[in-house]
C-alpha positions as CSV (number, residue, x, y, z in Angstrom):
1,M,-12.8,-12.3,-5.1
2,Q,-16.2,-11.2,-3.9
3,L,-16.2,-13.9,-1.1
4,L,-12.8,-12.7,0.0
5,S,-14.1,-9.1,0.2
6,V,-17.0,-10.2,2.4
7,L,-14.7,-12.1,4.7
8,K,-12.5,-9.1,5.1
9,K,-15.5,-7.0,6.0
10,K,-16.6,-9.5,8.7
11,Q,-13.1,-9.4,10.2
12,K,-13.4,-5.6,11.0
13,N,-13.9,-4.9,14.7
14,K,-16.6,-2.5,15.9
15,L,-16.3,-1.5,19.6
16,D,-19.3,-0.6,21.6
17,G,-19.2,2.7,23.5
18,I,-17.0,4.7,21.0
19,K,-17.5,5.9,17.4
20,S,-14.8,5.7,14.9
21,I,-14.1,8.2,12.1
22,C,-11.3,7.7,9.6
23,V,-9.6,10.5,7.6
24,G,-7.4,8.9,5.0
25,N,-6.6,8.8,1.3
26,I,-6.1,6.5,-1.6
27,Y,-3.4,8.8,-3.0
28,L,0.1,8.3,-1.5
29,G,0.5,11.2,0.9
30,G,0.1,15.0,0.6
31,T,-3.7,15.2,0.8
32,G,-4.2,17.2,4.0
33,K,-5.7,14.4,6.2
34,T,-3.9,15.6,9.3
35,S,-5.2,19.2,8.9
36,L,-8.7,17.8,8.3
37,S,-8.5,15.6,11.4
38,I,-7.6,18.6,13.5
39,E,-10.6,20.6,12.2
40,F,-12.9,17.6,12.9
41,K,-11.6,17.6,16.5
42,K,-12.4,21.3,16.9
43,L,-16.0,20.6,15.7
44,F,-16.5,17.8,18.3
45,D,-15.1,20.2,20.9
46,E,-17.8,22.7,19.9
47,L,-20.4,19.9,20.3
48,N,-19.0,19.1,23.8
49,V,-18.1,15.6,22.6
50,K,-15.1,14.0,24.1
51,S,-12.9,13.1,21.1
52,C,-9.4,12.0,20.5
53,F,-6.9,11.2,17.7
54,I,-5.6,7.8,16.8
55,K,-2.4,7.4,14.8
56,K,-0.6,4.2,13.9
57,E,2.9,4.2,15.2
58,Y,5.5,4.9,12.5
59,S,9.0,6.1,13.5
60,N,9.1,8.6,10.5
61,Q,5.8,10.3,11.5
62,I,6.8,11.9,14.8
63,D,6.0,15.3,13.4
64,E,2.3,14.4,12.7
65,Q,2.1,12.8,16.2
66,K,3.4,16.0,17.8
67,L,1.1,18.2,15.8
68,L,-2.0,16.2,16.6
69,S,-1.0,16.2,20.3
70,K,-1.2,20.0,20.4
71,F,-4.9,19.8,19.7
72,G,-6.0,16.7,21.7
73,K,-5.2,13.4,23.3
74,T,-3.4,11.2,20.7
75,F,-3.3,7.4,21.1
76,I,-0.3,5.9,19.2
77,N,0.1,2.2,18.8
78,K,1.3,-0.3,16.2
79,S,-2.2,-1.7,16.3
80,R,-5.0,0.8,15.5
81,L,-7.5,-1.5,17.1
82,Q,-5.5,-1.6,20.4
83,A,-5.3,2.2,20.3
84,L,-9.1,2.4,19.9
85,K,-9.5,0.0,22.9
86,D,-7.2,2.3,24.9
87,A,-9.3,5.3,23.9
88,R,-12.5,3.6,24.9
89,H,-11.0,2.6,28.3
90,E,-10.4,6.4,28.9
91,N,-14.1,7.1,28.1
92,Y,-13.6,8.9,24.8
93,E,-16.8,9.1,22.8
94,V,-15.3,9.6,19.3
95,A,-11.9,8.5,17.9
96,I,-10.6,10.3,14.8
97,F,-8.2,8.1,12.9
98,D,-5.5,10.1,11.0
99,D,-4.9,7.6,8.1
100,G,-6.1,4.0,8.0
101,L,-8.7,3.7,5.2
102,Q,-6.9,0.5,4.1
103,D,-6.8,-1.0,7.6
104,R,-8.9,-4.2,7.6
105,E,-8.9,-4.5,11.4
106,V,-11.1,-1.6,12.5
107,F,-14.7,-0.7,11.6
108,Y,-15.3,3.0,10.9
109,E,-18.8,4.6,11.2
110,L,-17.6,7.4,8.9
111,T,-14.8,7.5,6.3
112,F,-13.3,10.5,4.5
113,A,-11.0,10.1,1.5
114,C,-8.9,13.2,0.9
115,F,-7.6,14.4,-2.4
116,N,-5.2,17.3,-3.1
117,K,-6.9,19.5,-5.7
118,K,-3.7,20.0,-7.7
119,N,-2.7,16.3,-7.8
120,F,-6.1,14.6,-7.7
121,I,-5.4,11.0,-8.8
122,G,-2.1,11.6,-10.7
123,N,-1.9,9.2,-13.6
124,G,-4.7,7.1,-12.1
125,R,-2.5,4.0,-11.6
126,I,-1.7,2.0,-8.6
127,I,1.7,1.9,-6.8
128,P,4.4,1.4,-8.2
129,A,3.1,2.5,-11.6
130,G,1.3,5.5,-10.1
131,P,0.5,7.2,-6.8
132,L,-2.7,5.4,-5.9
133,R,-2.8,3.0,-2.9
134,E,-5.8,1.2,-4.4
135,P,-8.0,1.4,-7.6
136,L,-10.1,4.6,-7.9
137,K,-13.2,2.4,-8.2
138,N,-12.8,1.6,-4.5
139,I,-13.7,5.1,-3.7
140,K,-17.4,4.0,-3.7
141,N,-16.6,2.0,-0.5
142,Y,-16.0,5.3,1.5
143,N,-18.7,7.7,2.6
144,N,-17.2,11.0,1.8
145,V,-14.6,12.8,-0.3
146,F,-12.7,15.9,0.6
147,F,-10.9,18.1,-1.9
148,V,-8.1,20.0,-0.1
149,G,-6.0,22.9,-1.3
150,N,-6.2,26.4,-2.7
151,D,-6.7,25.5,-6.4
152,D,-10.1,27.1,-7.1
153,N,-10.6,25.1,-10.3
154,N,-11.9,21.9,-8.8
155,K,-15.4,21.7,-10.2
156,K,-14.1,19.4,-12.9
157,L,-12.9,17.0,-10.2
158,E,-16.2,17.1,-8.3
159,N,-18.1,16.5,-11.5
160,F,-15.8,13.6,-12.4
161,L,-16.3,11.8,-9.1
162,G,-20.0,12.8,-8.8
163,Q,-21.0,11.4,-12.1
164,K,-19.1,8.1,-11.7
165,Y,-20.0,7.6,-8.0
166,P,-23.3,9.5,-7.3
167,T,-23.6,8.1,-3.7
168,L,-20.5,10.0,-2.5
169,S,-20.8,13.2,-0.4
170,I,-18.2,15.6,-1.7
171,Y,-16.8,18.5,0.3
172,D,-14.4,21.3,-0.4
173,S,-11.8,23.1,1.7
174,K,-8.9,25.6,1.5
175,Y,-5.9,26.6,3.5
176,Q,-5.7,29.8,5.5
177,I,-2.6,31.2,7.3
178,L,-3.5,32.0,11.0
179,N,-0.4,34.0,12.0
180,L,-0.1,36.2,8.9
181,E,0.3,39.3,11.1
182,E,3.6,38.0,12.4
183,F,5.3,38.4,9.1
184,E,6.5,41.4,7.1
185,L,5.4,40.9,3.5
186,N,8.0,43.3,2.3
187,D,10.7,40.9,3.4
188,K,12.1,38.3,1.1
189,Y,12.0,34.7,2.0
190,V,13.7,31.4,1.5
191,I,11.3,28.5,2.3
192,F,11.6,24.8,2.8
193,S,9.5,21.8,3.6
194,G,9.5,18.0,3.8
195,I,5.7,17.3,3.4
196,G,3.6,15.3,1.1
197,N,2.8,18.3,-1.2
198,H,5.4,21.0,-1.2
199,N,3.8,22.9,-4.1
200,T,0.6,23.5,-2.1
201,F,2.7,25.1,0.7
202,V,4.4,27.3,-1.9
203,E,1.2,28.3,-3.5
204,T,-0.4,29.1,-0.2
205,L,2.4,31.5,0.6
206,K,2.3,33.1,-2.8
207,K,-1.5,33.6,-2.5
208,N,-0.8,35.6,0.6
209,K,1.8,37.8,-1.1
210,F,5.0,36.3,0.4
211,K,8.1,37.1,-1.7
212,I,9.8,33.8,-2.2
213,I,13.3,34.0,-3.6
214,K,14.2,30.3,-3.1
215,N,12.5,27.2,-2.0
216,F,14.0,23.8,-1.0
217,E,11.9,20.7,-1.3
218,F,12.6,17.5,0.8
219,P,10.9,14.1,0.9
220,D,7.8,13.7,3.0
221,H,8.6,13.2,6.8
222,Y,12.2,14.0,6.0
223,S,14.6,13.7,8.9
224,Y,16.7,16.9,8.6
225,K,20.5,16.6,8.8
226,E,22.6,19.4,10.2
227,K,24.1,20.0,6.8
228,D,20.7,20.5,5.2
229,I,19.7,23.3,7.6
230,K,23.1,24.9,7.6
231,K,22.9,25.1,3.8
232,I,19.5,26.9,4.0
233,I,20.7,29.3,6.8
234,N,23.9,30.2,4.9
235,F,21.9,30.8,1.7
236,A,19.5,33.1,3.6
237,K,22.3,35.0,5.3
238,K,24.1,35.6,2.1
239,D,21.2,37.6,0.6
240,G,19.5,38.8,3.8
241,L,16.5,36.5,3.5
242,K,14.1,35.3,6.2
243,I,13.6,31.6,6.6
244,L,10.1,30.0,6.7
245,T,8.8,26.5,6.9
246,T,5.6,24.6,7.9
247,E,4.7,23.8,11.5
248,K,5.2,20.1,10.9
249,D,8.7,20.7,9.6
250,Y,9.5,23.1,12.5
251,L,8.6,20.3,15.0
252,R,11.3,18.1,13.4
253,L,14.1,20.6,13.7
254,N,16.9,20.7,16.2
255,E,16.3,23.3,18.9
256,D,19.4,25.2,18.0
257,F,18.2,25.8,14.5
258,K,14.8,27.1,15.5
259,L,16.3,30.4,16.5
260,F,16.9,31.2,12.8
261,I,13.6,29.8,11.4
262,N,9.9,30.7,11.6
263,F,6.9,28.8,10.6
264,V,3.4,29.5,9.4
265,K,0.3,28.2,11.3
266,I,-2.1,26.9,8.7
267,K,-5.7,26.1,9.2
268,L,-7.9,24.1,6.8
269,E,-11.2,25.9,6.3
270,I,-14.1,23.5,5.6
271,I,-16.5,25.2,3.1
272,Q,-19.6,23.1,3.9
273,I,-18.9,23.1,7.7
274,E,-22.6,23.1,8.7
275,K,-23.2,20.0,6.6
276,I,-20.3,18.2,8.3
277,K,-21.4,19.4,11.8
278,N,-24.9,17.9,11.1
279,K,-23.3,14.7,10.0
280,F,-21.4,14.5,13.3
281,I,-24.5,15.3,15.3
282,S,-26.2,12.4,13.6
283,L,-23.3,10.2,14.3
284,I,-23.3,10.8,18.0
285,S,-27.1,10.5,18.1
286,N,-26.9,7.0,16.8
287,E,-28.7,7.9,13.6
288,N,-27.9,6.3,10.3
289,N,-25.1,7.9,8.3
């Protein structure tokens, strides 16, 4: 088994002329990796470093592709390695991979494993018995861990990982609503989402004093049918409610329905942002990370 692991590492491809960062997870979905990827892109913009996103081509993840594309050039390919080659060809200095920790084809200079504060590791078991893509012990293979979400009681989680895997760098973050001034908080809302962690969306709204009368939860990356949205619109009309969703869900809606629905723009605030910025400066300066 150890020999097989060594062989897999040797098969990874490191391309000269471009640095690779992977923001992924070992938990199945809903860990905030796309939001974190976007914040990393903003940091590289501040550092005047030409960076881009790389996303493996999945037909059910058009929403994430569209969202990333709003913040920077996004290379989409069935092969992450080919996407990286395309990015290098266009002279990008850094490629930010949204997902791909388990990809054995690409070498990453930096890796970030994201956990939702509320769910953490679930029951700690691997799919299909639990929500983990790989055993928790594999976390030691990644450089950094990010806790994502607005649950303030995450010191236990940090201590748990820190004690078991002391070489990890652990970071914290929380969600902020950027367009809060667009909403009347005296209104009553019906909300819906088809994202990896619907409860985090609900809690973020409640923390900002939204009055939620009803919420509809759909599977992650759900492809909305006409009857789904009509049901929500009719429910809202009956009681005079406003309708609210996430930006990712809004991007998946039929244009006709967007007239009746608004979305919140959410930013992930990195608590130890200066520490991350210094790590990125070291990366592009070819220092050891």
